[in-house]
C-alpha positions as CSV (number, residue, x, y, z in Angstrom):
1,M,0.0,0.0,0.0
2,T,1.5,3.3,-1.1
3,F,1.0,6.7,0.6
4,N,1.6,10.3,-0.4
5,N,4.7,12.1,0.8
6,G,3.5,15.6,-0.1
7,N,5.7,15.9,-3.2
8,E,3.4,14.2,-5.7
9,K,2.3,16.2,-8.7
10,D,0.1,13.8,-10.5
11,L,-3.5,14.3,-9.3
12,Y,-4.5,10.7,-10.1
13,I,-1.6,9.4,-7.9
14,I,-2.5,11.8,-5.1
15,L,-6.2,10.7,-5.1
16,Y,-5.2,7.0,-5.3
17,N,-2.7,7.2,-2.4
18,N,-5.2,9.3,-0.4
19,K,-7.7,6.5,-0.7
20,N,-5.1,4.2,0.8
21,Y,-4.7,6.5,3.7
22,K,-8.4,6.6,4.3
23,E,-8.4,2.8,4.4
24,F,-5.5,2.8,6.9
25,I,-7.3,5.1,9.4
26,E,-10.6,3.3,9.3
27,P,-9.9,1.4,12.5
28,Y,-9.1,4.7,14.3
29,Q,-12.4,6.3,13.4
30,E,-14.2,4.2,16.0
31,F,-12.5,6.4,18.7
32,I,-14.6,9.4,19.8
33,N,-11.6,11.8,19.8
34,F,-10.2,10.9,16.3
35,E,-11.7,13.8,14.4
36,N,-11.6,15.1,10.8
37,F,-11.2,18.8,11.0
38,L,-11.5,19.2,7.2
39,D,-15.1,18.0,7.2
40,G,-18.3,19.8,7.9
41,N,-18.7,22.0,10.9
42,K,-15.4,20.9,12.5
43,Y,-13.6,22.9,9.7
44,Y,-14.2,26.1,11.7
45,Y,-13.7,24.6,15.1
46,G,-12.5,27.2,17.5
47,L,-12.7,29.7,14.6
48,R,-16.4,30.4,14.4
49,N,-19.2,30.6,17.0
50,R,-22.7,29.1,16.8
51,N,-23.9,32.2,14.8
52,N,-21.4,31.4,12.1
53,L,-19.3,34.4,13.0
54,E,-15.5,34.3,13.2
55,I,-14.0,34.5,16.6
56,I,-10.5,35.2,17.9
57,P,-8.9,34.5,21.3
58,K,-8.9,37.3,23.8
59,E,-5.3,38.5,24.4
60,E,-5.8,38.6,28.1
61,K,-6.7,34.9,28.2
62,I,-3.6,33.8,26.3
63,I,-0.7,32.6,28.4
64,F,2.9,31.5,27.6
65,D,4.2,28.5,29.5
66,D,8.0,28.8,30.0
67,E,8.5,25.1,30.8
68,L,7.1,23.7,27.5
69,E,7.3,27.0,25.6
70,I,3.7,26.8,24.5
71,V,1.2,29.6,23.8
72,A,-2.5,29.0,24.1
73,L,-5.6,29.8,26.1
74,D,-5.1,29.2,29.8
75,F,-7.4,26.2,30.2
76,S,-5.8,24.5,27.2
77,V,-2.3,25.0,28.6
78,V,-3.4,23.4,31.9
79,A,-5.0,20.4,30.2
80,Y,-2.0,19.9,27.9
81,K,0.4,20.0,30.8
82,Q,-1.7,17.4,32.6
83,L,-1.5,15.1,29.6
84,V,2.3,15.6,29.3
85,S,2.8,14.9,33.0
86,K,0.9,11.7,32.8
87,Y,2.7,10.5,29.7
88,Y,6.2,11.0,31.1
89,S,5.1,9.4,34.4
90,L,4.2,6.3,32.4
91,L,7.5,6.5,30.5
92,L,9.5,7.0,33.7
93,N,7.8,3.9,35.2
94,G,8.6,1.8,32.2
95,Q,5.0,1.3,31.3
96,I,5.4,2.6,27.7
97,A,8.0,2.2,25.0
98,S,11.3,4.0,25.6
99,N,12.2,4.2,21.9
100,S,9.1,6.1,20.7
101,I,9.5,9.2,18.5
102,I,6.7,10.8,20.6
103,N,8.9,10.8,23.7
104,N,11.0,13.6,22.3
105,M,8.1,15.5,20.8
106,L,5.4,15.9,23.5
107,N,7.5,18.2,25.7
108,K,8.7,20.2,22.7
109,P,5.6,21.1,20.6
110,V,5.8,23.4,17.7
111,R,5.2,27.0,18.8
112,S,1.6,28.0,17.9
113,Q,0.7,31.3,16.5
114,V,-2.3,32.5,18.5
115,G,-4.2,35.3,16.9
116,L,-3.7,36.8,13.5
117,N,-0.4,38.2,12.2
118,F,-2.2,40.6,9.8
119,Q,-0.6,43.9,10.5
120,Q,2.1,43.5,7.9
121,F,-0.5,42.8,5.2
122,L,-2.3,46.1,6.1
123,D,1.0,48.0,6.1
124,N,1.7,46.6,2.6
125,N,-1.8,47.7,1.5
126,T,-1.1,51.2,2.8
127,E,2.2,51.5,1.1
128,E,0.9,50.1,-2.2
129,F,-2.2,52.2,-2.4
130,N,-0.5,55.5,-1.3
131,K,2.2,55.0,-4.0
132,R,-0.5,54.6,-6.6
133,V,-2.3,57.8,-5.4
134,I,0.9,59.8,-5.6
135,N,1.6,58.6,-9.2
136,N,-2.0,58.8,-10.4
137,A,-3.6,62.3,-11.0
138,E,-7.1,60.9,-10.8
139,L,-6.6,59.1,-7.5
140,N,-4.9,62.2,-6.2
141,L,-8.0,64.3,-6.8
142,K,-10.2,61.6,-5.3
143,T,-8.3,61.5,-2.0
144,L,-8.0,65.2,-1.0
145,N,-9.5,64.6,2.4
146,I,-9.7,61.7,4.8
147,K,-13.4,60.9,4.1
148,D,-12.8,60.7,0.3
149,Y,-9.7,58.7,1.0
150,C,-11.7,56.0,2.9
151,E,-14.3,55.7,0.2
152,T,-11.8,55.6,-2.7
153,Y,-9.6,53.1,-1.0
154,S,-12.5,50.9,-0.2
155,K,-13.5,50.8,-3.8
156,E,-9.9,50.1,-5.0
157,I,-9.3,47.1,-2.7
158,K,-9.9,44.7,-5.6
159,H,-6.8,46.2,-7.4
160,L,-4.4,45.6,-4.6
161,S,-1.7,42.9,-5.1
162,V,-3.3,40.9,-2.2
163,P,-7.0,42.1,-2.2
164,I,-7.5,41.3,1.5
165,Q,-8.5,44.1,3.8
166,T,-10.5,42.6,6.7
167,H,-9.2,40.3,9.4
168,I,-12.2,38.0,8.6
169,R,-11.0,37.5,5.0
170,F,-7.5,37.0,6.2
171,L,-8.5,34.3,8.7
172,N,-10.2,32.4,5.9
173,S,-7.3,32.7,3.5
174,V,-4.3,30.5,2.8
175,Y,-2.2,32.8,4.9
176,T,-3.7,31.6,8.2
177,F,-3.2,28.3,9.9
178,F,-5.7,26.3,12.0
179,N,-3.8,26.7,15.2
180,V,-4.5,30.4,15.6
181,N,-7.6,29.3,17.6
182,G,-5.6,29.1,20.8
183,I,-6.6,25.5,21.6
184,T,-4.4,23.5,19.2
185,F,-1.0,21.9,19.9
186,S,1.2,20.6,17.1
187,L,4.0,18.1,17.8
188,S,5.4,18.5,14.3
189,N,5.3,20.9,11.4
190,V,5.2,18.2,8.8
191,S,2.9,18.9,5.8
192,Y,-0.7,17.8,5.9
193,G,-0.1,16.1,2.6
194,N,2.6,13.8,3.9
195,D,0.5,10.6,4.5
196,Q,3.7,8.5,4.8
197,Y,4.6,10.4,8.0
198,K,1.1,10.1,9.3
199,V,1.2,6.3,8.9
200,K,4.6,6.3,10.6
201,F,3.4,8.4,13.5
202,M,0.3,6.3,14.1
203,S,2.3,3.1,13.8
204,D,4.5,4.2,16.7
205,L,4.2,2.0,19.7
206,N,3.2,4.9,21.9
207,F,0.6,6.5,19.7
208,P,-2.3,4.4,21.2
209,V,-1.2,5.8,24.6
210,L,-1.1,9.3,23.3
211,R,-4.6,9.0,21.7
212,K,-6.0,7.5,24.9
213,L,-4.5,10.2,27.1
214,A,-5.8,12.8,24.7
215,E,-9.3,11.4,25.1
216,Q,-8.8,11.3,28.9
217,Y,-7.6,14.9,29.3
218,G,-9.8,16.6,26.7
219,F,-8.2,16.6,23.3
220,Y,-9.2,15.5,19.8
221,V,-6.5,13.9,17.6
222,D,-6.7,15.4,14.1
223,E,-6.9,12.6,11.5
224,N,-5.3,14.8,8.9
225,A,-2.4,15.6,11.2
226,P,-2.3,12.9,14.0
227,W,0.5,14.8,15.7
228,Q,-1.9,17.7,16.3
229,L,-4.0,17.8,19.4
230,V,-7.1,20.1,19.6
231,T,-8.9,20.9,22.8
232,N,-12.4,19.5,23.1
233,L,-14.4,22.4,24.6
234,E,-17.2,20.0,25.6
235,H,-15.0,17.6,27.5
236,P,-15.6,17.2,31.3
237,N,-11.9,17.8,32.1
238,I,-11.9,21.1,30.2
239,K,-15.0,22.3,31.9
240,K,-13.5,21.3,35.2
241,I,-10.4,23.4,34.5
242,V,-12.5,26.4,33.4
243,Q,-14.7,25.9,36.5
244,S,-11.5,26.2,38.7
245,L,-10.7,29.5,36.9
246,Y,-14.3,30.7,37.4
247,P,-15.2,29.3,40.8
248,N,-18.4,31.5,41.1
249,E,-19.8,30.4,37.8
250,K,-22.5,27.7,38.0
251,N,-23.0,26.9,34.4
252,I,-19.8,26.1,32.5
253,D,-20.5,25.1,29.0
254,T,-19.2,25.7,25.5
255,D,-21.1,28.9,25.0
256,F,-19.6,30.2,28.3
257,I,-16.1,29.4,27.1
258,I,-16.6,31.0,23.7
259,K,-18.1,34.1,25.3
260,N,-15.4,34.6,27.9
261,Y,-12.4,33.5,25.9
262,Y,-13.0,34.8,22.4
263,N,-14.0,38.1,20.8
264,T,-16.2,38.3,17.7
265,L,-13.8,39.1,14.9
266,L,-16.4,41.2,13.0
267,Y,-16.6,43.7,15.9
268,V,-12.9,43.8,16.4
269,D,-12.1,44.2,12.7
270,Y,-14.6,47.1,12.4
271,E,-12.8,49.1,15.0
272,K,-9.4,48.1,13.5
273,Q,-10.4,49.5,10.1
274,K,-11.0,52.9,11.7
275,E,-7.4,52.9,13.0
276,F,-6.2,51.7,9.6
277,F,-7.7,54.5,7.6
278,Y,-6.6,57.2,10.1
279,N,-3.0,56.0,10.0
280,S,-3.0,55.4,6.2
281,Y,-4.3,58.9,5.4
282,K,-1.7,60.4,7.8
283,N,0.9,58.4,5.9
284,L,-0.3,59.8,2.6
285,Y,-0.4,63.3,3.9
286,N,3.2,63.1,5.1
287,L,4.3,61.7,1.8
288,R,2.7,64.5,-0.3
289,V,0.9,67.5,1.2
290,E,0.3,69.1,-2.2
291,F,0.6,68.2,-5.9
292,S,0.3,70.0,-9.2
293,K,-2.4,69.6,-11.9
294,P,-2.2,71.0,-15.4
295,Y,-4.7,73.8,-15.9
296,F,-5.6,75.6,-19.2
297,C,-6.0,79.3,-18.6
298,P,-8.5,80.7,-21.1
299,R,-7.4,84.3,-20.6
300,S,-3.7,83.7,-21.4
301,Q,-4.4,80.7,-23.7
302,T,-1.7,78.8,-21.9
303,T,-1.4,75.7,-19.8
304,I,-0.2,76.3,-16.3
305,L,0.4,74.1,-13.3
306,Q,-2.2,74.5,-10.6
307,T,-1.2,73.6,-7.0
308,I,-3.7,71.3,-5.2
309,Q,-3.5,71.2,-1.4
310,R,-4.5,68.1,0.4
311,N,-6.5,68.5,3.6
312,E,-4.8,67.8,6.9
313,P,-5.7,64.6,8.7
314,P,-7.6,65.0,12.0
315,K,-5.3,65.8,14.9
316,T,-6.1,62.5,16.7
317,L,-7.9,59.3,16.2
318,D,-10.6,60.5,18.5
319,D,-11.1,63.5,16.3
320,F,-11.4,61.2,13.3
321,L,-14.0,59.1,15.0
322,K,-16.2,62.2,15.5
323,I,-17.1,61.9,11.8
324,G,-19.8,59.5,13.1
325,E,-20.8,55.9,13.0
326,A,-22.9,56.2,9.8
327,F,-19.8,57.0,7.8
328,F,-17.9,54.1,9.2
329,L,-20.7,51.7,8.6
330,K,-20.9,52.8,5.0
331,T,-17.1,52.4,4.6
332,Y,-17.2,48.9,6.1
333,L,-20.0,47.9,3.7
334,L,-17.9,49.1,0.8
335,I,-14.9,47.1,2.1
336,L,-17.0,43.9,2.3
337,N,-18.4,44.5,-1.1
338,A,-15.0,44.9,-2.6
339,E,-13.7,41.7,-0.9
340,N,-16.7,39.9,-2.4
341,N,-16.0,40.9,-6.0
342,N,-18.5,43.8,-5.9
343,K,-21.4,41.5,-5.2
344,Y,-23.8,44.5,-5.1
345,D,-24.2,47.5,-7.4
346,L,-24.5,51.1,-6.2
347,V,-28.3,51.0,-5.9
348,Q,-28.2,47.8,-3.9
349,I,-25.4,49.2,-1.7
350,N,-27.5,52.2,-0.8
351,K,-30.5,50.0,0.0
352,I,-28.4,47.9,2.3
353,L,-26.9,50.9,3.9
354,N,-30.2,52.6,4.5
355,Q,-31.6,49.6,6.2
356,A,-28.4,49.2,8.3
357,L,-28.7,52.8,9.4
358,K,-32.3,52.2,10.5
359,V,-31.1,49.4,12.6
360,Y,-28.3,51.5,14.1
361,Y,-30.4,54.6,14.9
362,K,-33.1,52.5,16.5
363,S,-31.0,51.9,19.5
364,L,-27.5,53.2,18.5
365,D,-26.3,49.6,18.4
366,K,-23.5,49.5,15.9
367,N,-23.0,45.8,16.4
368,A,-26.6,45.1,15.4
369,A,-26.0,47.3,12.2
370,L,-22.8,45.4,11.5
371,L,-24.6,42.1,11.8
372,Y,-27.2,43.3,9.3
373,I,-24.5,44.4,6.8
374,F,-22.4,41.2,7.2
375,G,-25.5,39.1,6.9
376,N,-25.8,40.3,3.3
377,F,-22.5,38.6,2.5
378,R,-22.9,35.4,4.6
379,K,-25.8,33.4,6.0
380,L,-25.8,33.8,9.8
381,V,-27.3,31.6,12.4
382,K,-29.6,33.3,14.9
């Protein structure tokens, strides 16, 4: 039986070998914690909530463990250290194989990236767009003040080298890995496409022990990367750990964990975009305060250069925010539309915006207005 090593080019061979791997793991699928995270709802596990909205770990809930050099949400770190402690206790007592490759991996997991490393992409977007403005007379005239800059930029996103502007789109792109959810530990950085290594790893004498301990302490084993352990938020041990961190809370369930350990990325991104536009326009203003435009003078019948002055940016971010929520909701709608290949025309955009503003002004709830806007680009679950 042959398996992929991740270097195959022929699609037929890849599919044939992948079928072999599926047959190999069939016996493991009887275990309740052997999970396929590329299938169905599990694809967004720890990345979306029940409403189908992206979530991101709260920074204050993330901890770094010096001993194992792991970064994750606090309860996940506690559970993982319990598993590691039990494993090496069994090893020390001679109860499991001493020549297992897992012995040198479990206490040295690959460092996870918790949260999104998106700022560099946004900085690149600023640099690219502002250079285009400076070298393009039409764009110069369309960005003479910060409000026009926001609207023009939003409509030009599709022309960027990497047309990604929101943290939401970035999270769902090829630039982001599954382990940003704050509850995943990887013992190796081997490619998902290397089925040969998967078979080797699961054939290790101590893999059954690892899988059983994962089940005991609250972790799934990812069938597409069996060296990857993902915290099971519904597991009794995980709830017990969270309960110890919230002793006065009577009802610890998955919804409680999501609410207290994650932020809704839509709301976070909306505020981040405000900061982005303020800083980007300041950057443009510092690059070129004024520029010249050819102007034909009828009186002298000559063409002269007319100096165009760009408006100063607001003094502070707070001053910029005084423009009002209606403006920012419109800007965010334009961003989402650009990221979705201009799904709506101008008439439809105005219709969506008018309804969103009705929602907002009803109770001054910007999050409710955001949900209405976002719901026009993705089906949400209420």
